[in-house]
N, C-alpha and C positions, 0 to 999 in steps of 0.2 A: 817099922811103918809099913813098908807091904805087908805082915802077914798081921798085926795090926789091923790094918785097912780091907783084908780078906777079911777077919775076923768076923768084923764088925759086919760083914753082910756075905754070913758063910750063908745064907739063903739061896746066894746069886750066884752066876758065874760074875767074874769082871775081865775087859780088856784088856791088851797091853796098854790103850793108850790112854783110858778110864786109872789105871793104875799109874802111866805117868804122867795124868793131867794131877791128878791126888798127889805124887809125890813132889811135882812142880810145884803147886800150890802150898802146901806144906811145909815143906824146906825150903825153899828158895825166896819163897816170898812171905809166909807167914813167918818162917824164923830167920827171916834175912839170913839166910847160910852165908852165901858171899860179902858181904859185909863183916860179918861174925868173924870171916875165917881172915880176910882181910887185916882186924885189928889185930886179932890171932899175932901172927905174921910180923904186922908192924912190934906188937910188942915183945915178941922176944928177940927183934934183931934185924931179921930175915931181907924185909922189906921199910921201905922208906913211905911218907907221904912230904908232896911236896907242891905245896896248894890243895888242888881238888886233882890230884896225879898222885899215882904210885910209879916205885921201881926198886928191884932188887938192890940191896949193901952190899959191899966187900962181903959179908956173912952170909947173907944168901946166896952171891952166884958162887961162895964156896960152897954150901950145901946143896945147892939144884946139881951142881958140878958131879959131885960127893954121890949122889943119889942116880946121877946120871952111869954115872962107869959102874955103882952098884946095880945096876938092872942088867947091867950090859955082862960084865964077869959072873952073876949068878940065871940067866939067861931070863930073865923074870917078864911080868907086863912093866912096862912106861910108864905106866900111871900118870901122860901126861907130859910128864918131864918133857918130850923131844916132841911133842905133837903137831905143834904151829910149825908149818916150812921148816922142817927138819927131817 
């Protein structure tokens, strides 16, 4: 997405704000990224939808804990597993 946007605007400089807005509009709005990711996680059983709300399943909790432990062991970026309030 980034390279494509810069390629299509090769004759001008692009600010970080413009890049952020382009990615937001393309990925989150046009491509409905959050909805697609939720559907994927429901399909593989990590998340369940209850009415119009979502929660981790037992499988999802195990996967999240495994990812958290793995990032601790290898001292890698947390990828937002422990991002909020922890």
